[in-house]
C-alpha positions in Angstrom: -32.5 -20.2 -11.6 -29.3 -18.1 -12.0 -30.1 -14.6 -13.0 -27.8 -12.0 -14.5 -26.1 -9.6 -12.1 -27.1 -6.9 -14.6 -30.8 -7.4 -13.6 -30.0 -6.8 -10.0 -27.8 -3.8 -10.7 -30.3 -2.2 -12.9 -33.2 -2.9 -10.5 -32.6 -0.3 -7.7 -32.4 3.4 -8.4 -29.1 3.8 -6.5 -27.5 0.7 -8.0 -28.7 1.8 -11.5 -27.0 5.2 -11.1 -23.8 3.4 -9.8 -23.8 1.1 -12.8 -24.3 4.0 -15.2 -21.5 6.0 -13.6 -19.1 3.0 -13.8 -20.0 2.5 -17.4 -19.3 6.1 -18.1 -15.9 5.9 -16.4 -15.0 2.8 -18.5 -15.9 4.7 -21.7 -13.9 7.7 -20.5 -10.9 5.5 -19.7 -10.9 4.1 -23.2 -11.2 7.5 -24.7 -8.6 8.9 -22.4 -6.1 6.1 -23.4 -6.7 6.8 -27.1 -5.7 10.5 -26.6 -2.4 9.6 -25.0 0.9 8.0 -26.2 0.9 4.3 -25.2 3.6 4.6 -22.5 1.9 7.5 -20.9 -1.5 5.8 -21.1 -0.1 2.8 -19.3 0.9 5.1 -16.4 -2.4 6.7 -15.6 -6.0 5.8 -14.8 -9.3 7.6 -14.8 -10.3 7.9 -11.1 -13.7 9.7 -11.1 -15.9 12.1 -12.8 -17.3 14.9 -10.6 -19.7 17.1 -12.6 -17.6 18.2 -15.6 -14.2 17.5 -13.9 -12.4 14.4 -14.8 -10.1 13.1 -12.0 -7.1 11.2 -13.2 -4.5 9.3 -11.2 -0.9 9.3 -12.4 1.8 6.8 -11.3 4.4 9.2 -10.2 5.2 12.9 -10.3 6.8 13.0 -13.8 3.6 11.5 -15.3 1.5 13.9 -13.3 3.4 16.9 -14.6 3.1 15.7 -18.2 -0.6 15.1 -17.9 -1.1 18.6 -16.4 0.8 20.1 -19.4 -1.4 18.1 -21.7 -4.7 18.7 -19.8 -6.1 21.6 -22.0 -5.6 19.6 -25.2 -6.9 16.4 -23.7 -10.1 18.2 -22.6 -10.5 19.4 -26.2 -9.9 15.9 -27.6 -12.4 14.3 -25.2 -15.0 17.0 -26.0 -14.6 16.2 -29.6 -15.4 12.6 -28.8 -18.6 13.7 -27.1 -17.6 13.8 -23.4 -18.8 16.9 -21.6 -15.7 18.0 -19.7 -14.4 21.4 -18.5 -11.2 20.4 -16.8 -8.9 17.5 -15.9 -7.6 17.2 -12.3 -4.4 15.2 -12.0 -3.5 13.5 -8.8 -0.5 11.3 -8.0 -1.4 7.8 -7.0 0.8 7.0 -4.0 1.7 3.4 -3.9 2.6 2.0 -0.6 5.7 -0.1 -0.8 5.5 -3.7 0.4 6.4 -3.9 4.1 10.0 -4.9 4.7 10.4 -8.4 6.0 13.7 -10.0 6.8 14.7 -13.0 4.8 13.7 -16.2 6.5 16.5 -17.8 8.5 18.1 -20.7 6.7 17.7 -23.8 8.7 20.0 -26.9 8.3 19.8 -30.3 9.8 23.1 -32.0 10.7 24.1 -35.4 9.3 23.4 -36.9 12.7 20.0 -35.2 12.8 19.1 -36.7 9.3 20.2 -40.1 10.5 18.1 -39.9 13.6 15.0 -38.8 11.6 15.5 -41.7 9.2 15.9 -44.2 12.0 12.8 -42.9 13.8 10.8 -42.9 10.5 11.8 -46.6 10.0 10.1 -47.5 13.3 6.7 -46.1 12.2 4.1 -48.0 10.1 4.7 -47.9 6.4 1.5 -46.1 5.6 1.9 -43.5 8.3 1.7 -39.8 7.1 4.3 -38.9 9.8 6.7 -41.4 8.4 6.3 -40.0 4.9 6.8 -36.4 6.2 10.0 -37.3 8.2 11.5 -39.2 5.3 10.8 -36.2 3.0 12.3 -33.8 5.6 15.5 -35.9 5.8 15.8 -36.1 2.0 15.3 -32.4 1.4 17.4 -31.0 4.2 20.9 -29.7 3.5 
């Protein structure tokens, strides 16, 4: 009963165009990476293809500057590989830093607190999940 997703993607006209565009972007990404030195290739990604303009996202300003300098020769290399391009547009991919969160407060249980937990756990039935949790808490606390 399971059917390939390719059948559904190729079924509708809009989805078929989307699938073709995505496949073309994957091919361009591979060709683009082969035209660049490995370290530079790892720092940029093909973003989109608009007509004959390839949009590339760079991770940082230094990578973007280097790509802009190499753009004319990259267009020529990609044309030689059969991709119809007239220009490469370089954009900096801004990465949002992770939101700052304060370190969790360190919580300690006093020796008297551990003893109280252990004593209370001993009054509970042996197969009680609460008893197991309290004993584990008393063992692991500092």
